[in-house]
C-alpha positions as CSV (number, residue, x, y, z in Angstrom):
1,M,89.5,113.1,142.8
2,G,88.5,114.7,139.1
3,H,88.5,113.4,135.4
4,S,88.7,114.6,132.2
5,H,88.3,113.0,128.7
6,S,88.9,114.9,125.5
7,H,89.4,114.2,122.0
8,S,89.1,116.0,118.7
9,H,85.5,115.7,117.3
10,T,86.9,116.9,113.5
11,P,88.7,113.9,112.4
12,G,89.7,114.1,108.6
13,P,88.3,112.3,106.3
14,T,90.9,109.3,106.2
15,A,91.4,109.0,110.2
16,G,90.6,106.5,112.1
17,G,87.9,104.5,110.8
18,Q,87.0,106.8,107.8
19,R,90.1,105.3,105.6
20,R,89.3,105.3,101.9
21,L,88.5,101.7,100.7
22,W,88.3,102.2,97.0
23,P,91.9,102.6,96.1
24,M,92.7,99.1,98.1
25,V,89.8,97.2,96.3
26,V,91.1,98.7,92.6
27,A,94.7,97.8,93.9
28,V,93.7,94.2,94.7
29,G,92.3,93.9,91.4
30,L,95.6,95.1,89.6
31,I,97.8,93.6,91.3
32,G,95.7,90.0,91.5
33,G,95.3,89.9,87.6
34,Y,98.8,90.7,87.1
35,F,99.9,88.1,89.6
36,V,98.6,85.3,87.9
37,V,99.9,86.8,84.6
38,E,103.4,86.7,85.8
39,L,103.3,83.4,87.6
40,V,102.0,81.4,84.7
41,T,105.2,82.7,82.3
42,G,107.6,82.8,85.1
43,I,106.9,79.1,85.4
44,L,106.8,78.8,81.3
45,V,109.9,80.1,80.7
46,N,111.8,78.8,84.0
47,S,112.8,82.5,85.1
48,L,113.3,82.5,88.9
49,A,113.4,86.2,89.0
50,L,109.9,86.4,87.2
51,I,108.9,83.5,89.9
52,A,110.5,86.0,92.7
53,D,108.7,88.8,91.6
54,A,105.3,86.8,91.2
55,G,105.8,85.7,95.1
56,H,105.9,89.0,96.0
57,M,103.0,90.1,94.2
58,L,101.0,87.2,95.8
59,T,101.9,88.8,99.4
60,D,100.9,91.9,97.3
61,V,97.5,90.5,96.8
62,V,97.2,88.8,100.5
63,A,98.4,92.4,102.1
64,L,96.1,94.0,100.3
65,V,93.1,91.8,101.1
66,M,93.9,91.8,104.6
67,G,94.5,95.4,105.1
68,L,91.3,96.3,103.2
69,I,89.6,93.6,105.9
70,A,91.2,95.4,108.5
71,L,90.0,99.0,107.3
72,L,86.5,97.3,107.2
73,L,86.5,96.2,110.7
74,G,88.0,99.6,111.9
75,R,84.9,101.3,109.9
76,H,82.3,98.8,110.5
77,G,83.8,97.0,113.9
78,R,81.4,98.0,116.9
79,I,82.4,99.1,120.1
80,T,81.4,97.0,122.7
81,D,82.0,96.5,126.9
82,T,84.9,93.5,125.9
83,R,85.9,95.6,122.9
84,S,86.2,98.8,124.3
85,F,88.3,100.0,121.0
86,G,86.3,98.2,118.5
87,W,88.8,96.6,115.7
88,H,91.2,99.5,115.2
89,R,94.3,97.6,116.0
90,A,93.3,95.1,113.2
91,E,95.7,97.3,111.2
92,V,98.4,96.7,113.3
93,F,97.9,92.7,113.2
94,T,98.0,93.0,109.4
95,A,101.1,94.8,109.2
96,V,103.5,92.1,111.2
97,A,101.4,89.0,108.8
98,N,102.4,91.1,106.1
99,A,106.2,91.6,107.2
100,V,106.4,87.7,107.5
101,L,105.2,87.4,104.2
102,L,107.7,89.4,102.8
103,M,111.0,87.6,105.1
104,G,109.0,84.3,104.1
105,V,108.9,85.0,100.1
106,A,112.6,86.3,100.5
107,V,113.9,83.3,102.1
108,F,112.4,81.1,99.3
109,V,113.7,83.0,96.4
110,L,117.5,82.9,98.3
111,Y,116.7,79.3,98.4
112,E,115.9,78.8,95.0
113,A,119.0,81.2,94.0
114,V,121.5,78.5,95.5
115,E,119.6,75.3,94.3
116,R,120.3,76.8,90.5
117,I,123.9,77.8,91.0
118,G,125.6,75.5,88.6
119,N,122.9,75.1,86.3
120,D,123.3,77.8,83.3
121,P,119.7,79.0,82.9
122,Q,118.2,79.6,79.5
123,V,115.7,82.5,79.9
124,P,114.2,84.3,76.9
125,G,115.0,87.7,77.6
126,L,112.5,89.5,75.5
127,T,109.7,87.9,77.5
128,L,111.4,89.1,80.9
129,I,111.3,92.5,79.5
130,V,107.8,93.0,78.2
131,V,106.3,91.2,81.4
132,A,108.7,93.3,83.5
133,L,107.6,96.6,81.5
134,V,103.4,95.6,82.5
135,G,104.4,94.7,85.8
136,L,106.1,98.2,86.3
137,A,103.5,100.1,85.0
138,V,100.9,98.2,87.3
139,N,102.9,99.0,90.5
140,I,103.6,102.6,89.7
141,G,99.4,102.9,89.3
142,V,98.8,101.4,92.6
143,M,101.3,103.0,94.3
144,F,99.8,106.2,93.2
145,L,96.5,104.9,94.7
146,L,98.2,103.9,98.1
147,R,100.7,106.5,98.5
148,A,98.2,109.0,100.4
149,D,96.5,106.6,102.6
150,A,100.2,104.9,103.4
151,K,100.4,108.1,106.0
152,E,97.8,107.3,107.7
153,S,97.1,103.5,108.2
154,I,100.1,100.8,109.2
155,A,97.7,98.6,107.3
156,V,97.9,100.4,103.7
157,R,101.8,101.2,104.4
158,G,102.5,97.8,104.5
159,A,100.7,97.0,101.4
160,Y,102.4,100.0,99.7
161,L,105.7,99.2,100.9
162,E,105.1,95.3,99.5
163,V,104.3,97.2,96.1
164,L,107.4,99.4,96.2
165,A,109.0,96.3,96.6
166,D,107.8,94.8,94.0
167,A,108.2,98.0,91.1
168,V,112.1,97.6,92.5
169,G,111.7,93.8,91.5
170,S,109.8,94.7,87.8
171,V,113.1,97.0,87.2
172,G,115.3,94.2,88.3
173,V,113.6,91.8,86.2
174,L,113.6,94.3,83.2
175,I,117.5,94.5,83.7
176,A,117.8,90.8,83.6
177,G,116.0,90.6,80.1
178,I,118.3,93.1,78.5
179,V,121.3,91.2,79.7
180,A,119.9,87.8,79.0
181,M,118.9,89.1,75.5
182,T,121.8,91.1,74.9
183,T,124.7,89.0,76.1
184,G,123.0,85.7,76.3
185,W,124.2,85.5,80.3
186,G,121.2,83.7,81.9
187,Y,122.7,84.2,85.7
188,A,121.2,87.6,85.3
189,D,117.9,86.0,86.2
190,I,119.7,84.5,89.2
191,V,121.6,87.4,90.3
192,V,118.5,90.1,90.2
193,A,116.0,87.6,91.9
194,V,118.7,87.8,94.7
195,L,119.1,91.3,94.8
196,I,115.2,91.6,95.3
197,A,114.8,89.3,98.1
198,L,117.9,91.4,99.9
199,W,116.5,94.5,99.1
200,V,112.8,93.6,100.4
201,V,114.3,92.0,103.9
202,P,115.3,95.5,105.6
203,R,112.2,96.7,104.5
204,A,109.8,94.3,105.8
205,V,112.2,94.2,109.4
206,R,111.3,97.5,109.8
207,L,107.5,97.3,109.0
208,A,107.1,94.4,111.7
209,V,109.2,96.6,114.1
210,D,106.7,99.8,113.6
211,A,103.7,97.2,114.6
212,L,105.3,95.5,116.9
213,R,106.1,98.9,118.7
214,I,102.7,99.7,118.7
215,L,101.5,95.9,120.1
216,N,103.9,96.6,123.0
217,Q,102.3,99.9,124.0
218,Q,105.4,102.0,123.3
219,A,105.2,105.7,123.3
220,P,105.1,106.7,119.6
221,A,108.4,108.1,118.2
222,H,107.2,111.5,117.5
223,V,106.0,112.1,121.0
224,D,108.8,113.5,123.8
225,V,107.5,112.0,126.5
226,E,110.2,113.4,128.9
227,A,109.1,116.8,127.4
228,L,105.6,116.3,127.5
229,R,106.4,115.5,131.5
230,A,108.4,118.3,132.1
231,D,105.9,120.7,130.4
232,L,102.5,119.3,132.6
233,A,105.0,120.0,135.7
234,E,105.4,123.7,134.7
235,I,101.9,124.4,135.0
236,P,101.5,126.8,137.7
237,T,98.6,124.8,139.4
238,V,100.3,121.3,139.2
239,D,102.5,119.9,142.1
240,D,103.1,116.5,141.1
241,V,103.1,114.6,137.7
242,H,103.1,110.6,138.0
243,D,101.4,107.9,136.0
244,L,101.8,109.1,132.8
245,H,101.6,106.9,130.0
246,V,101.5,107.3,126.4
247,W,100.9,105.0,123.4
248,T,99.5,104.1,120.0
249,L,96.4,102.5,119.7
250,T,96.5,102.3,115.5
251,T,98.3,104.3,112.7
252,G,97.1,108.0,113.7
253,M,95.5,107.4,117.0
254,D,97.5,108.3,119.6
255,V,96.4,107.8,123.3
256,A,97.6,109.4,126.8
257,T,97.0,109.0,130.4
258,V,97.9,110.9,133.4
259,H,98.2,111.6,137.1
260,L,98.4,115.1,138.4
261,G,99.0,115.9,141.8
262,S,97.3,119.4,143.0
263,A,95.4,121.0,145.9
264,Q,93.3,123.5,143.5
265,P,90.1,122.8,142.0
266,N,90.0,120.5,138.7
267,A,88.4,123.5,136.8
268,E,91.7,125.2,137.4
269,V,94.0,122.4,136.3
270,L,92.3,120.4,133.6
271,P,92.0,123.3,130.9
272,A,95.9,123.9,131.3
273,A,96.9,120.2,130.9
274,Q,94.7,119.2,128.2
275,A,96.3,122.5,126.4
276,V,99.8,121.0,127.1
277,L,98.5,117.5,125.9
278,A,97.1,118.9,122.7
279,R,100.4,121.1,122.2
280,H,102.1,117.7,122.0
281,G,99.5,115.7,119.9
282,L,97.5,114.0,122.2
283,E,94.0,115.2,121.3
284,H,92.8,112.0,123.0
285,A,93.8,112.0,126.7
286,T,92.2,111.2,130.1
287,V,94.0,113.4,133.0
288,Q,92.9,112.7,136.7
289,V,93.2,115.4,139.2
290,D,94.7,113.9,142.5
291,P,94.4,115.7,145.9
292,D,97.6,115.8,148.4
293,D,96.0,113.1,150.0
294,G,96.0,110.9,146.9
295,Q,99.2,111.9,145.5
296,R,101.2,109.5,148.1
297,R,98.2,107.4,148.2
298,C,98.8,106.6,144.2
299,R,102.3,106.2,144.0
300,D,102.5,103.9,146.6
301,E,99.8,101.8,145.4
302,L,100.1,101.5,141.7
303,T,102.8,99.4,140.6
304,W,103.1,100.2,136.7
């Protein structure tokens, strides 16, 4: 019975545990400072739109801090016998927490909006406009900081989505301020707050689904497992393909294991199998070659 374990030894600068940390640190400082300004202003002028946007800012700060911790754990978390993958999956838990925070803020804003129905809110439009413009500038700056790393890390993606939601929220607050200043209709503040909440919910759900898919060890969406199985079966030296498992450890780290039945020597089977797996983007894979008598025993004994 033979084994092969192969993986890429040339990860990019942001792959795995080498993701960049400085954009997250700068983002925490910018978003944290603006959160204080927006929350205090929202309370002083009794603006639900500003308070709603400040709530999203708070989730941004929490998301960024948790994401930063997750990246630090992934980079410096020591692999041990009991933690054979280190702390790479901390990013995924962070994404779930971010999604829950986003949905919690959305529910709170919707509740507050219902409570304020019937009370004509009076909010200073100019104040909303100034605060919204500053917030929009901060959000756009942070989005540019995180954009590249959001493709590589689900933790950073969660933070990026929250900042994006806040950018949309700032646009909404800006519109509410313009309406309030030009028409005196204070309900624009409540309408914008509700729209911000409704816009955020589906994005939070999508983030949660992506994270739970990883935690459930489902095959990554970009890997066609049936095609992979068929390609492995087409290798001339392979008689049978079984116990094929493909899953994602964390963003950018896909893993696979497979048993191949073959009467040929391992040296004739493994290179071809590794090439097929690599073609499907699975550089980190474990291949076991079962001889004829081992194939039947393997299939009969394994139940998963």
